[in-house]
C-alpha atoms as an extended CHARMM CRD file, in Angstrom:
* protein
*
       307  EXT
         1         1  MET       CA            118.7730000000       22.2680000000       97.4830000000  PROA      1               0.0000000000
         2         2  ASN       CA            119.6220000000       24.2660000000      100.6890000000  PROA      2               0.0000000000
         3         3  ARG       CA            115.8880000000       25.5020000000      100.8200000000  PROA      3               0.0000000000
         4         4  LEU       CA            114.5450000000       21.8650000000      101.0150000000  PROA      4               0.0000000000
         5         5  LEU       CA            116.9940000000       21.3140000000      103.7180000000  PROA      5               0.0000000000
         6         6  ILE       CA            116.1560000000       24.0760000000      105.6140000000  PROA      6               0.0000000000
         7         7  ILE       CA            112.1670000000       23.1940000000      105.3250000000  PROA      7               0.0000000000
         8         8  SER       CA            112.8190000000       19.6640000000      106.4360000000  PROA      8               0.0000000000
         9         9  ILE       CA            114.7980000000       20.6230000000      109.4490000000  PROA      9               0.0000000000
        10        10  LEU       CA            112.0080000000       23.0510000000      110.4270000000  PROA      10              0.0000000000
        11        11  LEU       CA            109.5060000000       20.3790000000      109.7770000000  PROA      11              0.0000000000
        12        12  VAL       CA            111.3440000000       17.9150000000      111.9610000000  PROA      12              0.0000000000
        13        13  LEU       CA            111.7370000000       20.6000000000      114.6670000000  PROA      13              0.0000000000
        14        14  GLY       CA            108.1780000000       21.7380000000      114.5680000000  PROA      14              0.0000000000
        15        15  ALA       CA            107.0680000000       18.1000000000      115.0230000000  PROA      15              0.0000000000
        16        16  CYS       CA            109.4400000000       17.5950000000      118.0940000000  PROA      16              0.0000000000
        17        17  SER       CA            108.0730000000       21.1000000000      119.4100000000  PROA      17              0.0000000000
        18        18  THR       CA            104.5260000000       19.6700000000      118.9620000000  PROA      18              0.0000000000
        19        19  ASN       CA            105.2210000000       16.2900000000      120.6630000000  PROA      19              0.0000000000
        20        20  LYS       CA            106.8060000000       18.1960000000      123.6090000000  PROA      20              0.0000000000
        21        21  ASP       CA            104.0000000000       20.3730000000      123.9180000000  PROA      21              0.0000000000
        22        22  ALA       CA            101.4220000000       17.8330000000      123.7660000000  PROA      22              0.0000000000
        23        23  GLN       CA            103.5440000000       15.6990000000      126.4410000000  PROA      23              0.0000000000
        24        24  GLU       CA            103.8230000000       18.6620000000      128.7160000000  PROA      24              0.0000000000
        25        25  THR       CA            100.1120000000       19.2510000000      128.4030000000  PROA      25              0.0000000000
        26        26  GLU       CA             99.4030000000       15.4860000000      129.1780000000  PROA      26              0.0000000000
        27        27  GLU       CA            101.4190000000       15.8270000000      132.4560000000  PROA      27              0.0000000000
        28        28  LYS       CA             99.6440000000       18.7760000000      133.4880000000  PROA      28              0.0000000000
        29        29  THR       CA             96.2900000000       17.5530000000      133.1820000000  PROA      29              0.0000000000
        30        30  HSD       CA             97.1740000000       14.2250000000      134.8930000000  PROA      30              0.0000000000
        31        31  ILE       CA             97.2330000000       15.3560000000      138.4950000000  PROA      31              0.0000000000
        32        32  GLU       CA             97.9470000000       12.9600000000      141.2350000000  PROA      32              0.0000000000
        33        33  PRO       CA             95.1980000000       12.4600000000      144.0400000000  PROA      33              0.0000000000
        34        34  THR       CA             95.9020000000       13.9610000000      147.2720000000  PROA      34              0.0000000000
        35        35  ASN       CA             96.8870000000       11.2420000000      149.9610000000  PROA      35              0.0000000000
        36        36  ILE       CA             96.1030000000       11.8640000000      153.5060000000  PROA      36              0.0000000000
        37        37  VAL       CA             97.0820000000        9.2690000000      156.4860000000  PROA      37              0.0000000000
        38        38  SER       CA             95.9710000000        9.5780000000      159.8570000000  PROA      38              0.0000000000
        39        39  GLU       CA             95.6340000000        7.1970000000      162.8580000000  PROA      39              0.0000000000
        40        40  ASN       CA             92.0700000000        6.1540000000      162.0870000000  PROA      40              0.0000000000
        41        41  TYR       CA             92.1040000000        5.9670000000      157.9010000000  PROA      41              0.0000000000
        42        42  GLU       CA             93.8570000000        6.6520000000      154.8680000000  PROA      42              0.0000000000
        43        43  LEU       CA             91.8590000000        9.2900000000      152.5550000000  PROA      43              0.0000000000
        44        44  ILE       CA             92.7380000000        9.4050000000      148.7120000000  PROA      44              0.0000000000
        45        45  ILE       CA             91.1010000000       12.5310000000      147.1660000000  PROA      45              0.0000000000
        46        46  PRO       CA             91.1520000000       12.9500000000      143.3480000000  PROA      46              0.0000000000
        47        47  LYS       CA             90.9840000000       16.3250000000      141.7800000000  PROA      47              0.0000000000
        48        48  LYS       CA             87.3550000000       16.3090000000      140.9290000000  PROA      48              0.0000000000
        49        49  GLN       CA             84.8450000000       14.3110000000      143.0870000000  PROA      49              0.0000000000
        50        50  ASP       CA             82.0420000000       12.0370000000      141.6380000000  PROA      50              0.0000000000
        51        51  GLY       CA             81.6090000000        9.7090000000      144.3030000000  PROA      51              0.0000000000
        52        52  PHE       CA             82.6890000000        8.6480000000      148.0660000000  PROA      52              0.0000000000
        53        53  LEU       CA             83.7540000000        5.2010000000      149.1210000000  PROA      53              0.0000000000
        54        54  ILE       CA             84.2670000000        4.2220000000      152.6080000000  PROA      54              0.0000000000
        55        55  LEU       CA             85.8470000000        0.6360000000      153.1320000000  PROA      55              0.0000000000
        56        56  PHE       CA             86.2490000000       -1.3400000000      156.3460000000  PROA      56              0.0000000000
        57        57  PRO       CA             88.9240000000       -4.0210000000      156.3780000000  PROA      57              0.0000000000
        58        58  CYS       CA             88.6720000000       -7.6090000000      157.6780000000  PROA      58              0.0000000000
        59        59  PHE       CA             89.2070000000       -8.7230000000      161.3220000000  PROA      59              0.0000000000
        60        60  PRO       CA             92.7250000000       -8.4870000000      161.8730000000  PROA      60              0.0000000000
        61        61  CYS       CA             93.4200000000       -5.8570000000      159.2050000000  PROA      61              0.0000000000
        62        62  ASP       CA             93.8490000000       -2.3800000000      158.3420000000  PROA      62              0.0000000000
        63        63  ALA       CA             93.9010000000        0.2940000000      155.5710000000  PROA      63              0.0000000000
        64        64  GLU       CA             97.1050000000       -0.7800000000      154.3080000000  PROA      64              0.0000000000
        65        65  ASN       CA             95.8800000000       -4.3970000000      153.9260000000  PROA      65              0.0000000000
        66        66  THR       CA             93.0400000000       -3.2780000000      152.0700000000  PROA      66              0.0000000000
        67        67  ARG       CA             95.1810000000       -1.4730000000      149.7470000000  PROA      67              0.0000000000
        68        68  THR       CA             97.4140000000       -4.4800000000      149.1280000000  PROA      68              0.0000000000
        69        69  GLU       CA             94.3510000000       -6.9470000000      148.9050000000  PROA      69              0.0000000000
        70        70  PHE       CA             91.9290000000       -4.7820000000      146.8570000000  PROA      70              0.0000000000
        71        71  ASN       CA             93.1610000000       -3.0610000000      143.7180000000  PROA      71              0.0000000000
        72        72  ILE       CA             90.5670000000       -0.4290000000      143.9980000000  PROA      72              0.0000000000
        73        73  VAL       CA             92.4410000000        2.9830000000      144.9080000000  PROA      73              0.0000000000
        74        74  ASP       CA             94.0440000000        3.6320000000      141.3180000000  PROA      74              0.0000000000
        75        75  ILE       CA             90.7980000000        2.6090000000      139.5370000000  PROA      75              0.0000000000
        76        76  ALA       CA             88.8340000000        4.6200000000      141.9750000000  PROA      76              0.0000000000
        77        77  SER       CA             90.8920000000        7.6600000000      141.4830000000  PROA      77              0.0000000000
        78        78  SER       CA             90.8440000000        7.4740000000      137.7140000000  PROA      78              0.0000000000
        79        79  ASN       CA             87.0980000000        7.7620000000      137.8380000000  PROA      79              0.0000000000
        80        80  ASN       CA             86.7810000000       10.5210000000      140.4980000000  PROA      80              0.0000000000
        81        81  ILE       CA             85.9930000000        8.5390000000      143.3360000000  PROA      81              0.0000000000
        82        82  THR       CA             87.3290000000        9.3940000000      146.6560000000  PROA      82              0.0000000000
        83        83  ILE       CA             88.3440000000        6.7770000000      148.7940000000  PROA      83              0.0000000000
        84        84  LEU       CA             88.2590000000        6.3500000000      152.6270000000  PROA      84              0.0000000000
        85        85  LEU       CA             90.2740000000        3.3330000000      153.7200000000  PROA      85              0.0000000000
        86        86  MET       CA             89.3410000000        2.9010000000      157.4260000000  PROA      86              0.0000000000
        87        87  ASN       CA             91.6820000000        1.3000000000      160.0800000000  PROA      87              0.0000000000
        88        88  PHE       CA             88.6550000000        0.4480000000      162.3820000000  PROA      88              0.0000000000
        89        89  ASN       CA             88.6630000000       -3.4040000000      162.6520000000  PROA      89              0.0000000000
        90        90  GLN       CA             88.3320000000       -6.4530000000      165.1340000000  PROA      90              0.0000000000
        91        91  HSD       CA             84.5720000000       -5.9950000000      165.2820000000  PROA      91              0.0000000000
        92        92  LEU       CA             81.9680000000       -8.3410000000      164.2340000000  PROA      92              0.0000000000
        93        93  TRP       CA             79.1320000000       -6.1840000000      165.8570000000  PROA      93              0.0000000000
        94        94  LEU       CA             78.9120000000       -2.5020000000      166.7510000000  PROA      94              0.0000000000
        95        95  SER       CA             77.6520000000       -0.9860000000      170.1130000000  PROA      95              0.0000000000
        96        96  GLU       CA             75.6840000000        2.2780000000      169.7670000000  PROA      96              0.0000000000
        97        97  THR       CA             78.7470000000        4.1900000000      171.1610000000  PROA      97              0.0000000000
        98        98  GLU       CA             80.8250000000        2.4070000000      168.5750000000  PROA      98              0.0000000000
        99        99  LYS       CA             78.3860000000        3.4680000000      165.8950000000  PROA      99              0.0000000000
       100       100  GLU       CA             78.4540000000        7.1230000000      167.0430000000  PROA      100             0.0000000000
       101       101  ASP       CA             82.5160000000        7.1640000000      167.2080000000  PROA      101             0.0000000000
       102       102  LEU       CA             82.7100000000        5.8800000000      163.6560000000  PROA      102             0.0000000000
       103       103  GLU       CA             80.2880000000        8.3810000000      162.3920000000  PROA      103             0.0000000000
       104       104  GLU       CA             82.5160000000       11.3050000000      164.1170000000  PROA      104             0.0000000000
       105       105  ILE       CA             85.5920000000        9.8950000000      162.5170000000  PROA      105             0.0000000000
       106       106  ILE       CA             84.0480000000        9.8820000000      159.1920000000  PROA      106             0.0000000000
       107       107  VAL       CA             82.1360000000       13.2170000000      159.3760000000  PROA      107             0.0000000000
       108       108  ASN       CA             85.4340000000       14.9710000000      160.9580000000  PROA      108             0.0000000000
       109       109  ALA       CA             87.3940000000       13.6600000000      157.6830000000  PROA      109             0.0000000000
       110       110  VAL       CA             84.7100000000       15.0160000000      155.2540000000  PROA      110             0.0000000000
       111       111  LYS       CA             84.6740000000       18.3710000000      157.0920000000  PROA      111             0.0000000000
       112       112  GLN       CA             88.4190000000       18.5400000000      157.3900000000  PROA      112             0.0000000000
       113       113  ASN       CA             89.0150000000       17.6410000000      153.5220000000  PROA      113             0.0000000000
       114       114  ASP       CA             86.1290000000       19.2320000000      151.7670000000  PROA      114             0.0000000000
       115       115  ILE       CA             84.8780000000       15.9590000000      150.7010000000  PROA      115             0.0000000000
       116       116  ASN       CA             81.6820000000       15.7360000000      148.4920000000  PROA      116             0.0000000000
       117       117  THR       CA             79.3310000000       13.0420000000      150.2020000000  PROA      117             0.0000000000
       118       118  ASP       CA             76.4690000000       13.3370000000      147.6420000000  PROA      118             0.0000000000
       119       119  ASN       CA             77.3480000000       10.1400000000      146.3270000000  PROA      119             0.0000000000
       120       120  THR       CA             78.4770000000        8.1320000000      149.1940000000  PROA      120             0.0000000000
       121       121  TYR       CA             78.9710000000        4.3400000000      149.2270000000  PROA      121             0.0000000000
       122       122  ILE       CA             79.9460000000        2.0260000000      152.2640000000  PROA      122             0.0000000000
       123       123  GLY       CA             81.4380000000       -1.3510000000      152.0440000000  PROA      123             0.0000000000
       124       124  GLY       CA             83.8070000000       -3.9420000000      153.7240000000  PROA      124             0.0000000000
       125       125  PHE       CA             85.1840000000       -7.6140000000      153.4630000000  PROA      125             0.0000000000
       126       126  SER       CA             84.6730000000      -10.1250000000      156.0810000000  PROA      126             0.0000000000
       127       127  SER       CA             83.7180000000       -8.6970000000      159.3290000000  PROA      127             0.0000000000
       128       128  GLY       CA             84.2200000000       -5.2530000000      157.8460000000  PROA      128             0.0000000000
       129       129  GLY       CA             81.0060000000       -6.1540000000      155.7270000000  PROA      129             0.0000000000
       130       130  ASN       CA             79.1620000000       -6.4910000000      159.1300000000  PROA      130             0.0000000000
       131       131  VAL       CA             80.5800000000       -3.0790000000      160.0750000000  PROA      131             0.0000000000
       132       132  SER       CA             79.3180000000       -1.3870000000      156.9020000000  PROA      132             0.0000000000
       133       133  LEU       CA             75.8350000000       -2.8710000000      157.1910000000  PROA      133             0.0000000000
       134       134  LEU       CA             75.1760000000       -1.9700000000      160.7690000000  PROA      134             0.0000000000
       135       135  LEU       CA             76.9820000000        1.5030000000      160.2440000000  PROA      135             0.0000000000
       136       136  ALA       CA             74.8540000000        2.3180000000      157.0300000000  PROA      136             0.0000000000
       137       137  ASP       CA             71.5680000000        1.4890000000      158.9270000000  PROA      137             0.0000000000
       138       138  TYR       CA             72.5950000000        3.6270000000      161.6900000000  PROA      138             0.0000000000
       139       139  LEU       CA             73.5760000000        6.4030000000      159.4130000000  PROA      139             0.0000000000
       140       140  LYS       CA             70.1330000000        6.4230000000      157.7750000000  PROA      140             0.0000000000
       141       141  SER       CA             68.2230000000        5.9490000000      161.0960000000  PROA      141             0.0000000000
       142       142  THR       CA             69.8250000000        8.9580000000      162.6340000000  PROA      142             0.0000000000
       143       143  LYS       CA             69.5470000000       11.1090000000      159.5070000000  PROA      143             0.0000000000
       144       144  SER       CA             73.2780000000       11.7530000000      159.7170000000  PROA      144             0.0000000000
       145       145  THR       CA             74.8620000000       14.0610000000      157.4850000000  PROA      145             0.0000000000
       146       146  ILE       CA             76.6620000000       10.8980000000      155.8770000000  PROA      146             0.0000000000
       147       147  GLN       CA             73.8460000000        9.3190000000      153.8560000000  PROA      147             0.0000000000
       148       148  PRO       CA             74.7140000000        6.2600000000      151.9520000000  PROA      148             0.0000000000
       149       149  LYS       CA             73.2150000000        5.6160000000      148.5270000000  PROA      149             0.0000000000
       150       150  GLY       CA             74.6940000000        2.1940000000      148.5290000000  PROA      150             0.0000000000
       151       151  LEU       CA             76.3600000000       -0.4870000000      150.4030000000  PROA      151             0.0000000000
       152       152  PHE       CA             78.2490000000       -3.6100000000      149.8410000000  PROA      152             0.0000000000
       153       153  ILE       CA             79.6360000000       -6.7620000000      151.7540000000  PROA      153             0.0000000000
       154       154  ALA       CA             82.2650000000       -9.1190000000      150.6520000000  PROA      154             0.0000000000
       155       155  ASP       CA             81.8120000000      -12.8350000000      152.1640000000  PROA      155             0.0000000000
       156       156  SER       CA             80.7690000000      -11.3430000000      155.5720000000  PROA      156             0.0000000000
       157       157  PRO       CA             79.8850000000      -13.8120000000      158.6140000000  PROA      157             0.0000000000
       158       158  ILE       CA             76.5010000000      -11.9880000000      158.8390000000  PROA      158             0.0000000000
       159       159  ASP       CA             74.8450000000      -14.3530000000      161.1410000000  PROA      159             0.0000000000
       160       160  LEU       CA             76.7820000000      -14.5700000000      164.4020000000  PROA      160             0.0000000000
       161       161  LEU       CA             74.9720000000      -17.4280000000      165.8600000000  PROA      161             0.0000000000
       162       162  GLY       CA             75.5970000000      -19.3500000000      162.6010000000  PROA      162             0.0000000000
       163       163  LEU       CA             79.2370000000      -18.5140000000      162.8920000000  PROA      163             0.0000000000
       164       164  TYR       CA             79.0720000000      -19.7730000000      166.4840000000  PROA      164             0.0000000000
       165       165  GLU       CA             77.5900000000      -22.9990000000      165.7040000000  PROA      165             0.0000000000
       166       166  ASN       CA             80.1300000000      -23.7070000000      162.6090000000  PROA      166             0.0000000000
       167       167  ALA       CA             82.9550000000      -22.8640000000      165.0200000000  PROA      167             0.0000000000
       168       168  GLN       CA             81.8250000000      -25.7470000000      167.2720000000  PROA      168             0.0000000000
       169       169  LYS       CA             81.6910000000      -27.9090000000      164.2680000000  PROA      169             0.0000000000
       170       170  ASN       CA             85.1540000000      -27.2460000000      163.3850000000  PROA      170             0.0000000000
       171       171  ILE       CA             86.4260000000      -27.8910000000      166.7450000000  PROA      171             0.0000000000
       172       172  GLU       CA             84.4650000000      -31.2980000000      166.9020000000  PROA      172             0.0000000000
       173       173  LYS       CA             85.8470000000      -32.1460000000      163.5280000000  PROA      173             0.0000000000
       174       174  ASN       CA             89.6630000000      -31.0430000000      164.0780000000  PROA      174             0.0000000000
       175       175  PHE       CA             90.2220000000      -31.2010000000      160.2050000000  PROA      175             0.0000000000
       176       176  SER       CA             92.2190000000      -28.0220000000      159.5250000000  PROA      176             0.0000000000
       177       177  GLU       CA             94.4220000000      -26.2890000000      162.1080000000  PROA      177             0.0000000000
       178       178  PRO       CA             93.5420000000      -22.8100000000      160.7570000000  PROA      178             0.0000000000
       179       179  ALA       CA             89.7370000000      -23.6030000000      161.1920000000  PROA      179             0.0000000000
       180       180  VAL       CA             90.1780000000      -24.8650000000      164.6120000000  PROA      180             0.0000000000
       181       181  GLN       CA             92.1790000000      -22.0240000000      165.6730000000  PROA      181             0.0000000000
       182       182  GLU       CA             89.7340000000      -19.5890000000      164.5740000000  PROA      182             0.0000000000
       183       183  ALA       CA             86.7830000000      -21.7360000000      166.1030000000  PROA      183             0.0000000000
       184       184  ASN       CA             88.4560000000      -21.8030000000      169.6550000000  PROA      184             0.0000000000
       185       185  TRP       CA             88.8490000000      -18.0750000000      169.3220000000  PROA      185             0.0000000000
       186       186  ILE       CA             85.1000000000      -17.6150000000      168.3610000000  PROA      186             0.0000000000
       187       187  VAL       CA             83.9460000000      -19.7220000000      171.2200000000  PROA      187             0.0000000000
       188       188  GLU       CA             86.0170000000      -18.0830000000      173.7950000000  PROA      188             0.0000000000
       189       189  MET       CA             84.8900000000      -14.4640000000      172.7860000000  PROA      189             0.0000000000
       190       190  PHE       CA             81.2240000000      -15.4190000000      172.0310000000  PROA      190             0.0000000000
       191       191  ASP       CA             80.2830000000      -17.5660000000      175.1490000000  PROA      191             0.0000000000
       192       192  PRO       CA             80.7890000000      -14.6810000000      177.6590000000  PROA      192             0.0000000000
       193       193  GLU       CA             79.4290000000      -11.8430000000      175.3580000000  PROA      193             0.0000000000
       194       194  PHE       CA             76.1020000000      -13.7160000000      174.3060000000  PROA      194             0.0000000000
       195       195  GLY       CA             75.7470000000      -16.5270000000      176.5950000000  PROA      195             0.0000000000
       196       196  THR       CA             73.3270000000      -19.4330000000      175.8300000000  PROA      196             0.0000000000
       197       197  GLY       CA             69.4940000000      -20.5840000000      176.2360000000  PROA      197             0.0000000000
       198       198  GLU       CA             66.7820000000      -18.2550000000      175.4500000000  PROA      198             0.0000000000
       199       199  ALA       CA             68.7490000000      -15.2110000000      176.6500000000  PROA      199             0.0000000000
       200       200  GLY       CA             71.6730000000      -16.0540000000      174.4610000000  PROA      200             0.0000000000
       201       201  LEU       CA             69.4930000000      -16.3650000000      171.2800000000  PROA      201             0.0000000000
       202       202  ILE       CA             68.2340000000      -12.6930000000      172.0890000000  PROA      202             0.0000000000
       203       203  ASN       CA             71.5850000000      -11.2910000000      172.3560000000  PROA      203             0.0000000000
       204       204  TYR       CA             72.5040000000      -12.9770000000      169.1740000000  PROA      204             0.0000000000
       205       205  GLU       CA             69.4130000000      -11.3900000000      167.2760000000  PROA      205             0.0000000000
       206       206  ASN       CA             69.7470000000       -8.0630000000      168.8250000000  PROA      206             0.0000000000
       207       207  LYS       CA             73.6530000000       -7.6830000000      167.4130000000  PROA      207             0.0000000000
       208       208  SER       CA             73.9370000000       -9.7160000000      164.2970000000  PROA      208             0.0000000000
       209       209  PRO       CA             73.3110000000       -7.8980000000      160.9840000000  PROA      209             0.0000000000
       210       210  TYR       CA             71.2150000000      -10.9390000000      160.3690000000  PROA      210             0.0000000000
       211       211  PHE       CA             69.4560000000      -13.5170000000      162.1580000000  PROA      211             0.0000000000
       212       212  SER       CA             68.6630000000      -16.7550000000      160.0550000000  PROA      212             0.0000000000
       213       213  LYS       CA             66.9890000000      -18.4600000000      162.8450000000  PROA      213             0.0000000000
       214       214  THR       CA             63.8880000000      -16.0420000000      162.7380000000  PROA      214             0.0000000000
       215       215  ASN       CA             64.7440000000      -14.3140000000      159.5360000000  PROA      215             0.0000000000
       216       216  SER       CA             65.4290000000      -11.1840000000      161.5150000000  PROA      216             0.0000000000
       217       217  ILE       CA             66.7750000000       -8.3460000000      159.4370000000  PROA      217             0.0000000000
       218       218  LYS       CA             65.6400000000       -5.7270000000      162.3180000000  PROA      218             0.0000000000
       219       219  ASN       CA             69.3130000000       -4.2000000000      162.3310000000  PROA      219             0.0000000000
       220       220  LEU       CA             68.9280000000       -3.5000000000      158.6030000000  PROA      220             0.0000000000
       221       221  SER       CA             65.5530000000       -2.0670000000      158.6430000000  PROA      221             0.0000000000
       222       222  ASN       CA             66.3230000000        1.6080000000      157.4290000000  PROA      222             0.0000000000
       223       223  LEU       CA             67.8510000000        0.6050000000      154.2510000000  PROA      223             0.0000000000
       224       224  SER       CA             64.8210000000        1.4220000000      152.0290000000  PROA      224             0.0000000000
       225       225  ASP       CA             66.5880000000        3.6070000000      149.5830000000  PROA      225             0.0000000000
       226       226  VAL       CA             70.0540000000        2.2520000000      149.6280000000  PROA      226             0.0000000000
       227       227  LYS       CA             71.3760000000        0.0100000000      146.7710000000  PROA      227             0.0000000000
       228       228  ILE       CA             72.7610000000       -3.2800000000      148.2740000000  PROA      228             0.0000000000
       229       229  ARG       CA             75.2070000000       -5.6120000000      146.7870000000  PROA      229             0.0000000000
       230       230  LEU       CA             76.3780000000       -8.8070000000      148.5800000000  PROA      230             0.0000000000
       231       231  TYR       CA             79.2510000000      -10.6570000000      147.0780000000  PROA      231             0.0000000000
       232       232  SER       CA             80.3670000000      -14.1250000000      147.8550000000  PROA      232             0.0000000000
       233       233  GLU       CA             82.2310000000      -17.0470000000      146.2090000000  PROA      233             0.0000000000
       234       234  PRO       CA             80.9310000000      -20.4890000000      147.1600000000  PROA      234             0.0000000000
       235       235  ASP       CA             83.4640000000      -22.6920000000      145.9650000000  PROA      235             0.0000000000
       236       236  THR       CA             82.2180000000      -25.8570000000      147.5260000000  PROA      236             0.0000000000
       237       237  LEU       CA             85.1850000000      -27.8830000000      146.4130000000  PROA      237             0.0000000000
       238       238  TRP       CA             87.8020000000      -25.5650000000      147.8950000000  PROA      238             0.0000000000
       239       239  TRP       CA             85.9950000000      -25.4710000000      151.3480000000  PROA      239             0.0000000000
       240       240  ARG       CA             85.3080000000      -29.0820000000      151.3340000000  PROA      240             0.0000000000
       241       241  GLU       CA             89.1470000000      -30.0380000000      150.6760000000  PROA      241             0.0000000000
       242       242  ASN       CA             90.5170000000      -27.4750000000      152.8010000000  PROA      242             0.0000000000
       243       243  ARG       CA             88.1100000000      -27.0930000000      155.6330000000  PROA      243             0.0000000000
       244       244  GLN       CA             85.8930000000      -30.1420000000      155.2940000000  PROA      244             0.0000000000
       245       245  ALA       CA             82.8890000000      -27.6120000000      154.9220000000  PROA      245             0.0000000000
       246       246  GLU       CA             79.7360000000      -27.8930000000      153.1470000000  PROA      246             0.0000000000
       247       247  TYR       CA             77.6030000000      -25.2140000000      151.7010000000  PROA      247             0.0000000000
       248       248  GLU       CA             75.6120000000      -24.7900000000      154.6150000000  PROA      248             0.0000000000
       249       249  ASP       CA             78.7990000000      -24.0480000000      156.7450000000  PROA      249             0.0000000000
       250       250  MET       CA             79.7130000000      -21.0800000000      154.5730000000  PROA      250             0.0000000000
       251       251  ASN       CA             79.1930000000      -17.3780000000      154.6780000000  PROA      251             0.0000000000
       252       252  ALA       CA             77.6740000000      -17.8820000000      151.4860000000  PROA      252             0.0000000000
       253       253  TYR       CA             74.7920000000      -19.8190000000      152.7380000000  PROA      253             0.0000000000
       254       254  TYR       CA             73.8270000000      -16.9370000000      155.1570000000  PROA      254             0.0000000000
       255       255  ILE       CA             74.5190000000      -14.1350000000      152.7330000000  PROA      255             0.0000000000
       256       256  GLU       CA             71.9450000000      -15.9800000000      150.1510000000  PROA      256             0.0000000000
       257       257  GLN       CA             69.3510000000      -16.1960000000      152.9020000000  PROA      257             0.0000000000
       258       258  LEU       CA             69.7940000000      -12.4320000000      153.7750000000  PROA      258             0.0000000000
       259       259  ALA       CA             69.6080000000      -11.5850000000      150.0580000000  PROA      259             0.0000000000
       260       260  ASP       CA             66.2130000000      -13.3840000000      149.8680000000  PROA      260             0.0000000000
       261       261  ASP       CA             64.8250000000      -11.6300000000      152.8040000000  PROA      261             0.0000000000
       262       262  LEU       CA             66.1050000000       -8.1440000000      151.7620000000  PROA      262             0.0000000000
       263       263  THR       CA             64.5850000000       -8.5290000000      148.5010000000  PROA      263             0.0000000000
       264       264  LYS       CA             61.2900000000       -9.4490000000      149.6760000000  PROA      264             0.0000000000
       265       265  LEU       CA             61.4400000000       -6.3500000000      151.9480000000  PROA      265             0.0000000000
       266       266  TYR       CA             62.8830000000       -3.8030000000      149.5220000000  PROA      266             0.0000000000
       267       267  GLY       CA             62.5030000000       -5.3640000000      146.0050000000  PROA      267             0.0000000000
       268       268  GLU       CA             64.6050000000       -7.0170000000      143.3570000000  PROA      268             0.0000000000
       269       269  SER       CA             65.8600000000       -3.6650000000      141.8990000000  PROA      269             0.0000000000
       270       270  GLN       CA             67.5560000000       -2.7270000000      145.0260000000  PROA      270             0.0000000000
       271       271  VAL       CA             69.3200000000       -6.0030000000      146.3490000000  PROA      271             0.0000000000
       272       272  THR       CA             71.8690000000       -8.0780000000      144.2760000000  PROA      272             0.0000000000
       273       273  PHE       CA             73.5280000000      -11.3870000000      145.2190000000  PROA      273             0.0000000000
       274       274  ILE       CA             76.7640000000      -11.5630000000      143.3430000000  PROA      274             0.0000000000
       275       275  ARG       CA             77.9040000000      -15.3210000000      143.2240000000  PROA      275             0.0000000000
       276       276  THR       CA             81.4470000000      -15.2060000000      142.0950000000  PROA      276             0.0000000000
       277       277  LYS       CA             83.6280000000      -17.9730000000      140.4820000000  PROA      277             0.0000000000
       278       278  ASN       CA             87.3300000000      -18.5350000000      140.7470000000  PROA      278             0.0000000000
       279       279  ARG       CA             88.0270000000      -14.7570000000      141.5260000000  PROA      279             0.0000000000
       280       280  GLY       CA             89.1510000000      -15.3870000000      145.0440000000  PROA      280             0.0000000000
       281       281  TYR       CA             93.0680000000      -14.9770000000      145.2630000000  PROA      281             0.0000000000
       282       282  ARG       CA             95.0480000000      -13.4050000000      148.0550000000  PROA      282             0.0000000000
       283       283  ALA       CA             97.6520000000      -10.7930000000      146.8360000000  PROA      283             0.0000000000
       284       284  ASN       CA            100.5170000000      -13.3170000000      147.3680000000  PROA      284             0.0000000000
       285       285  GLY       CA             98.8770000000      -15.6680000000      144.7950000000  PROA      285             0.0000000000
       286       286  ASP       CA             97.1600000000      -17.9720000000      147.1940000000  PROA      286             0.0000000000
       287       287  ARG       CA             93.6850000000      -19.5430000000      146.0040000000  PROA      287             0.0000000000
       288       288  HSD       CA             91.1700000000      -18.4710000000      148.7650000000  PROA      288             0.0000000000
       289       289  PRO       CA             87.3850000000      -17.6740000000      147.9490000000  PROA      289             0.0000000000
       290       290  HSD       CA             87.4180000000      -15.6110000000      151.3800000000  PROA      290             0.0000000000
       291       291  SER       CA             89.0680000000      -12.6910000000      149.6010000000  PROA      291             0.0000000000
       292       292  TRP       CA             88.6170000000       -8.9860000000      148.6080000000  PROA      292             0.0000000000
       293       293  ALA       CA             89.3880000000      -10.1160000000      145.2050000000  PROA      293             0.0000000000
       294       294  ILE       CA             85.8750000000      -11.4370000000      144.6500000000  PROA      294             0.0000000000
       295       295  ILE       CA             84.8900000000       -8.2460000000      143.7280000000  PROA      295             0.0000000000
       296       296  ASP       CA             85.1210000000       -6.7310000000      140.2300000000  PROA      296             0.0000000000
       297       297  GLU       CA             86.7070000000       -3.4160000000      141.0490000000  PROA      297             0.0000000000
       298       298  GLN       CA             85.6630000000       -1.9410000000      137.9420000000  PROA      298             0.0000000000
       299       299  GLY       CA             82.1800000000       -3.4180000000      137.8950000000  PROA      299             0.0000000000
       300       300  LEU       CA             81.9580000000       -1.9120000000      141.5320000000  PROA      300             0.0000000000
       301       301  ILE       CA             83.0780000000        1.6050000000      140.4190000000  PROA      301             0.0000000000
       302       302  ASP       CA             80.6520000000        1.4040000000      137.7200000000  PROA      302             0.0000000000
       303       303  TRP       CA             77.7690000000        0.5640000000      139.9210000000  PROA      303             0.0000000000
       304       304  ILE       CA             78.6550000000        3.5620000000      142.0550000000  PROA      304             0.0000000000
       305       305  LYS       CA             78.7520000000        5.9210000000      139.1150000000  PROA      305             0.0000000000
       306       306  ALA       CA             75.5310000000        4.8270000000      137.8630000000  PROA      306             0.0000000000
       307       307  ASN       CA             73.8710000000        6.2650000000      140.7090000000  PROA      307             0.0000000000
């Protein structure tokens, strides 16, 4: 009897020891990613690096807002994807100097933190998508040490003239206070920057990622070996009820045209227009089709890892 009791105790203790060892092994193998915060960005580096994702925020936003609105950091880290959350904002277009400055910030971050850039992707939401498109084209054209394999945008206002014309409509309709406020701001910023008439059209074409009036994609002409995803959620009912807007007034309208023109230039295998449905919600729970959330985070990571 005593012998059986001793054996039972040993078995229990052995099981506890085995469970404890397994738990300790699991804790040792789970290593938290390195997090680096600077004036220009937040950088999250996993132990192993299988990809590098650079993200640009919306117009008034920053890295912290991207973290809040886009649940990508934990998923990326668990899939060995390094993420660079940029603070660069308040830009719908880029000057050559701004492109150079952005490249320098990213290159320095890469060098200082030993980032593997073999599988680099760039993307952004709203105006951050405009920045992503123009910067990716610049990096390819200059043969930068940062060479993106893919890029994506989420509901970005890629046609600046279209954005301006829709702003004028919103002022005239005077239906939604947020829409009118944004419209007045756009007109006040664009009029002195671009001008009007023939000269104005040339300025819009020179600075826009896409210019639908002439189907111009000259600012995206160096992306022949870059995979492109264009996300938008054209919820016509929401836009009609909340902004009195039709499909032709939405970012999706111009993004779909861009997708067609890029496909003609680069081929169907390289360009994908992703029309989402009922995904757009802000972090506070508000329904809004103009949101980071229209992107399926795991789907995006799978796309990056498939390269």
